[in-house]
N, C-alpha and C positions, 0 to 999 in steps of 0.2 A: 526636452527633459521636463518632467512634471514639476509644478511649483510646490516644492516641499520645504520652503523656507521655515515653516512652523516647526520643523524637526531640529532646528538650530536655536537653542534658547538664547544665545548671545544676539542673534539676528533679530529675534522677537523683541528683545529689550533695547535694540539699537545700540549695542555695546561692542567694543572690540574684544577679541579673545583674551586680551591681557587684563581685563577689568577685575578689580578686587571685589571681595564680598561686600564692602561698604558701597562701592559703586553700584553693585547689583541692587542693594536695598534702596538706595536713593532713586535709582531709575525706575524701580518697580512702583514706588510710592508716587512718583511724578506721573507716570503713564496711567496708573490705575485711576487717578482723579478724572481723566478725560474719557476713559472707556468703561467706567463702572456703569452697569445697567440702571442703577437708581438715578444716575445723572443723565441718562440717555433713554428716557421713556419713549417708546414707539420706534426706536431704532432696532431693527432685527439683527444687525451685525454686531451690536455692542456686546450682547451676551457671549457670542462666539469669540470675539476679540478678548474679552475679559477672561474667558476660560483658557485661551491660549497663553495669555500673559501670566495667569496664575500657575499654569502648568510649567512654564519656563522658569518662573521664580522658584518653585518647589524643586525643580530639577537641579538648579544651581545651588540649592541649599543642601543637597545630598553629595557628600564627598566622592562616593563611588560613581555617581552620574557625572560629576564634574570631571573626574579622571577619564571617563569614557569620552566625553565631549572633547577634551583636550587631545586625546589620542586621535580622534577623527580630524581635528584641526591640524595636528602634526602631519598626518597622512596627506591631507589636502595641500599643505605647504610644501611637502616633499614633491608631490606631483607637479605643482606649479614650477618649482625650481628646476626639476628635471626637464619639463617641457620647454622652459626658457633656454636651458643649455642646448637642447637639441635644435631649437630655432636659431640660436647664435651660430652653431656649427654649420647649419645649412646655409645661413646667410653668408658666412665667410667663404664657404665653398662656391656659392653662386657668384660672388663678386671676384673670386680668384685670389683672395688674400691668404697668405700663409701665416703660420704662427710666428709671432715676434717681428712681423714686418711693419708694425706701427699701429697707431690707434685707429679703431674702427668706429665709424658713426653708424649706430644701429637705427633702423626705422622705428616709428612710434609704436608699432604693434609688438615689438620686442621690448617689453618693459624692463627697465633697470630698477632694481630694488632701492638703490640709494637716490636716484634722480626723480622717481615718480612713486613715492610711497603710497599715495592714495589709490592710484591705479593698481599697484601691486597688492594692496589690501583688498581691493574689489575682486581681483582674480582669486585670491585665497577664499574669500567669502563664497564666490561662485563655485569653486572646487569643493569647498566644505559642504555646500548644499548638494552637490553631485554625489559625494561620498555618502551622505546621509540617505540619499535616494537609493543608492546601490545596497546599502545595509538594510534599508527598509524593504526593498524588493526581495532580498535574500531571506529576510525574516518572514515575509508573506509566503514565499515559496515553501519554506520549511513548515509553516503552519498548514498550508494547503496539502503538502505531502503527508503530514501527520494525520490530518483529517481524512485523507484518502485511504491511508493505511488502516486507520481505525474503522472506517466504513467497510473496507474489504474484509478485515478480520471479523467484524460483526456479521457480515453476510456469510462468511465461511462457517462461523459458529452456528448461525441460524440454520444453515444448510445441514450441518452435522446433526443438530437437534432434530430437524425434520426427518433426516434419514434414520436416526435411532427410533423415532416414533413409528415410522413405516415398518422397520424391522420388528419392533415390539408388537405392532398390530398384526403383522404376518405370523409371528410366532404364536400369538394368542389364538388366531383363527386356526392355525395348524393344530394346536393342542385341543381346541374345542372340537375339531373334526376327527380326532384320533379314533373315538369309538365307532363313528360312522365308517371310517376306513377299515378298521378291524372287522366290523360286521360284514362289510362288502367283500373283504378278502376271504372271510370264512365261507360266505355263500358261494363265492367263486370256487373255493377249494372243494366244497360239497358237490357242485355241479361237475367239476373236473373229475372227481373220484367216481361219480355216478356214470359219467361218460366212459371212463376207462373200464369200469366193471361190465357195462353192457358190451363194450367192444371185446373184452376178454371172453365173456361167455359166448358171444357170437362166433369168435374165432375158434373156441374149443368145440362148439357144435359142428362147425364146418370141417374140422380136422378129424372128428370121430367117424365120419362117413365119407371116406375119400374114394378115389378111383381104384384102389387096391382091393375092394370088396369082392367075394366069391359067391357064386350061385350054388345052392344045394337043395335038391328036391323041389325044384320049381320056386323055391324061396331065395331070396337074396340075402346072403349073410355078409355083413360088412366087418372087415377086420378092424378091431378097435385099436386105434393108434393114439399116441399122445405126442405132444409137441416135443418134450424133452424127457428122456429116460436116464436116470442115473446109472452108472456102470455097476455091474454085479460085483459083489465083494467075494473074494476068494479066501477060503480059510487057510491058514498057514499050517503046514504039517512039520512036526519036528522029527528028525532022523534019530 
């Protein structure tokens, strides 16, 4: 576990969690005399120690922060008590003692709240530090996640802007090349019409002198034909 004892303001001031506001003020004045940077010139750790002390004191002056710290301590106390209950049950099961069969002498590692209060308080302080570490890790993960989400959103927005710029540039070039495309298309149309006209005239010339032509007086007469002839119209007669 990382050493995050500086997250517990009571541990920084070397006070129990039951300390009053007056106890906090007296302890802060006492410790600040020894760790103040003006009285520890040349000591590189004095400034950091005084900053931690000042932060802990300000935390315990804020009722909302005090309430949060006490919630953490209550959670730590609950965890310690639950852990001790589990150890007692496991110890009874291991030695084969049943419920109500007599007094059980527990080993030293199974701390009894009434018999060893100092050790019990040390367990609570250790668990309090552990809970602070868990909360701090959770806070750091939330911050990292928020930073990652903001970074991803910023990249997505930048990508959208870049895409819009590319589309606008393409549209601009498309509009600028409109006259050139129209002129090219017109030239293409002129060439196509000219080709079809030449082809049509050539085809008409070939069909006017076909294999059905007759010779007359040594001269060759060709029957004039056309590609398509419309049907003759008949006049209607009334009876």
